[in-house]
Each structure stands twice: as C-alpha cells, then as structure tokens.
N, C-alpha and C positions, 0 to 999 in steps of 0.2 A: 505495500499499499503505500503510495507517495509520500503523503504528510507523515505517515507513521515512521517511514524509513528515515526521511529527513530528521524528524524529533529523535530517532535513536541516534543518529549520528551525532546531533548536539549534546545527548547525555554522554555518549560512550566517550567523545573526543572533545572534551571541553576546550581543551589548549588550541586546538585546529579551530573551532568555532570562534574561539576569541581572537585569532589571528585574522581572520577574516574580517571580523568586526573592528578590529584595531587597525586595519589597513583601510577599510572603509572610510573609518572616522577620520583619519590622517588624510586622505585624499579630499574628503568634504572639506577639510580645513585648508586645503591646498598646500599642504605639508608632506610632499613628495619625500624628503630626505627622511622624514619620521618613518613613513610607509616602509621604505627600503630598508630601513633598520630593522624594523618588525621581522621582515621577510628573512634578513641576514641571520638574526638571531636565532628564529625559528627554524632554519635549515641547518645551522650549526648543531642545534640539540636534536634535531628529528631527522634531519636528512631530507631527501625529496619524497614529497607527498602529493597526493591529489589535492589536498588542501593548501599546500604551499602553492601549487600551480594555480589554484583558484584566487588566492590572495593576490598573486601576480597578474593575473588576468584583470583583477579590479585596478591595478595601477595602469596597464596599458589602456583600458577604458576610461579612465580620469584623464590621463595625458590626451587621449583623442580628443575628448571633450574640449580641453583646454588648447586644443590645436598645437600641440606639443608634438609634432609627429615623430620627430627623430627618436624621443623616449617611448613613444607609443609603439613604433615598429619595432624597437631594440627589445622592449618586453614582451611583446607579443610573439616575436619569433622565438625569445627564448622560453617563455610559456609554452609554445606549440613543440619544441624539443623536449622539455621536460614532460609534457603530455605523451608524446611518442616513447620515451624512457618508460612510463609507467605502463604503457599497453603492451610491453614485452611480456608483462607478469599476470595482465589481465585485460577482459573485455572492456571496451569504454564504457557501458552500460551496466557493469557489475555494482557501481555505486552511484550515489546521486550527484556527486560533485565534479568528477573527472569530466563528464560531458560539459560541465559549465565553462569548466577552464579552456576544453579544446574548442569549443565553440566559439567562445570570445576570442581567442587567439586568433582564428581564421578570420572572424568579422572584422578585426581591428586592423589586421594587416590589408585586407581588401580595401577598407574605407580609408587607409592611409593612401593606398595607390591613388583611388579616386579623388581623393582630396589634392593629390599633386598633380590631377590632370592625364591619370593613365586608367579612365574608366574601362577601356576595353580590355587592358590587362587583368584590372581586378575581376571583372565578370569571368575571363579566360582562367583565372586562379581559383575563383570560387566553382566553377564548372568542375574542375579538376578534382575539387576536395569532395565536392558532391558524389563524383562517380566515386570517390574512394570510401566515403562514408553513408553510402545511400541507405543501406539496411539499418542504420543506428538512429538514435534519438536525437543527433545533431543535424540530420538533413533537413527538415524543416526550417532550422535556424539557417542554414546554407542557402537554401532557396529563398528566404526571404531576402536575404542580401543580393542575391540575384536580381530579383525583382526590384528592389529598392534602386539598383543602378542601371536596369534594363528594360524593366515591363510597361513604364508610361510610353504611350504612342503606339504601342503594338496589340494586335487583337488579345482579347482576354482568352484565358486559356478555358478550356470546356470545363463545365461542372457536371459531375454525376448527380443523377436525380432533378436536375433543374435545367430547363430550357429557357435561355434568357431571350425575354422579348424581342422581336427586329422592331428597328424604327423607333425605338422608345430608349431615353437614357435610364440606367440602371444605376443604384446604389447598393452596393454588396456590404453586408454588417455580418462579420465572420464574429460569434459570440461563444461563449462557453457558460454551463451552467453554475459554476462556482465562481465566476468573473464580476467583481464589484464593479471595477470600472466599465464593464458592459452594461450595468444596471444604472451607472450614472448618465450613460449616452442616450438612454430610453426617451426621456423628454425632449431632448435635442431633437431624435430622430423622427419622434411623432410629431412636433410641431412643423418639421420640413416635410415630412410625408403629406400633412395636411395642406402646406403652402404651394407645394408644387406638384400634388397628384392630378390635378387639372391641367398640368403642362404636359403630362404623360410620365412624369417620374415613377418608377417601379423601384420597390424597396424589397430586398431579397435577404434573409438572415439564415444561411447555413451555421450548422454546429457539428459537433462531433463528440463521442463518446471517449471517457477518459480513465475508466475502470471503476470508479466510485461515485459516491452520492453524497449526501449531506454530511458534513462533518469529515469527509474523507473515508468513510466507510467503504471497503471493499463491496462490489457489486457484479453482478451476472451481468451482460449485455442486455439482457431483457429488462431487469430491475433498473438498470440505468435509463435505457430507454422511457420507460415508465415516469422515472423521475425527471427526466429531460422535460416530458410533456408537462408534468405538471408545473415546473419552474416557468415554462413557456406562457402557459396560461395563467399564471400568477402574475408574472411581470411583462411578458413579451407579447401579449396578445394584440394589441394595438398595432405593433410593427411587423410581428412574425406570422405568418400564416399557419393554419394548422392543416396535417402535422408539420413540425419543423422537418427540415431535410437534415438527415444525420450521416455524415459519411467523411470517414476519416482522409480518404483520397483528395477530398477536395482542400483539407487544411494541408496536406502536404504539397499538392500542386500549386496553391497558392501562396506557400511558404507562411503560414499563419502559425507562428511560434509565439506571437503576441496577441492578446486579445484584449479589447477589440482590434479586429483589422477592418479598414475601410477603405473600399475601393469606387470611383466612379466611373462608368462606363458610357460611352457617347453612342449616339442612336445608330453609328454605323459598327457598335462591337469593340470599338478601339478604347483601351484602358487611358483615361486621363487622370487619375490620381491612384496612387497606391500608399496607404498611410497605416503602418502599424501603431496602433495605441489610440488614446482618446483625441476627440477635437472638440472645439467650441461650437457653439451655434453660428457665430460670425463667421469663422473659418471655413466650416463645412458649406454655409449658404454661399459664401463667395465662390467656392469651387462649383456648386450646382449651378449656379446661375451663369458661370462662363460656358455651360454646355447650352443654354438656350439661346 
C-alpha cells in the first residue's frame, strides 16, 4: 500500500527522512551550502543510499528553480549516477524513494538542456530514458516532460474510452480520487464550463485507479471503481459525466504524473496548452478565450 509503505519508511529510517527534510529546508532558505553539508555528512556516515540520492535530487531541483543551471546539471548527473549504482542491487520500484531520485535527475537534466536552448536535444534525451524505463513507475513522469517540451502545437494523443468531439474545443481535466488540488479546481472548471459551453467548449475528465481508496486502504479494482464513482458523484458530478472514464493508459500516454493536469485542444484537435498542476480562473479563462 503506497501510503503505508511511505509511513513505514519514515518510521524505520528516521535519519534518512530527516536528511530529506533538512535538505529541503535549506533549499527553501536558499542555503545550498548548508544542504551540501547535510548530504556530505550523511554520506560519510551511511554511504550511498536511495535517501541520499533523493536528497541530492532536491538540490538539483532547487538549483533549477533558481536558474543555477550549472549546479542543477552537475547535481542531477551525480544523482543519476548514484541511482544507477543503487540499481545494480535492486529494481527501481522495490522501494518508494529511488524512483523519486532517478525521475527528478532525468527531469532536471532535460529541463537544463531546454533552458539553454537545446529543446530538441532534451526531447531526444527524454525519449531515450523513456525507452529504458518504460515498464517502471517513472515512465509517466518522463512522458510528462516530453509533452511539456513538445506536445503543444501537435495533434492530441488518442484517449482510450473517449472520442473527442470534432470541430469543438476541448478542456481535458485529469483528476484523481485522492487529489485535494483537483477538488480546489472544481468551482473554477464549473464556472468556465457554464461560461463557454454555449461557444462549444467540451470538458472531459479522465481518471485512473491507484490500488487504494479512502485513507490509503488497499482495494480491489472493482472496489476502487465503486469508490471512484462515489467520489465523482459527491464532488465532480457538475463537470465530469457519468460514469467517469477510468483508464491507466490515458495517464501514461498523456504523462499525467501530476494531478490535476489540464490540456486545451482546439477545434482541429491540436493541443494548445499542456499544464501539469492547478490553474487559476483567470489563467485558464485567458487560455480558453484564445481558442475562440
């Protein structure tokens, strides 16, 4: 069970959990030297672990956010190499944190390339990593980064179980039954649906199974499907039709490792916006208006 596994990790490995929290706190305070000291001391005491790689991946992400591309690239490459070293002894999905470290290392290296004006090279790099890790949990994250760099302006990928209407603009809203940010988006989407439905806008809300229900309790596929429908009725009935389309391939093909993920597709079926994460009413309304 996903949440139980992570909880067990925190309880059994408090020092490792502390390392990640310490590093993230230092980065938030823009104290990268302090973060590096935490990593150095932990490595001297415990050696190379998945938790060490995860902490380093946060340094790489923090440097990228501050446009310190040299630090971001150097740290991401080191994180990647450490992750490969760890993979000699285990599969990537044998524990919860190694996929976080490796996925972030790949993501940061690609984004640094793109930030330096080498978008085609970044997409090629990501495609190679996707081929290498296609059967693992980080495949969707890699696909997300490919789409972030290259999907806008191209035809929308096919959706299993959904036929997108021809000649109408479409707002795709990928959501999850556990996702608080998705629920925050509900009144925004409902308002926009009412505002633009007369102009042809169609809102489509795919989701997927995660293997658990309320409170992170393990669930059979049948039980989770019933739970998803109950969540849809309670929270999403005004924007997501019944029954919700539930398909994991849609999430993989669209690179939905972040929920919500929002896309706008124009009347010709071309993606005009690919946005992992929440959007405000004003942000999303401006994008929709651009389609009309």
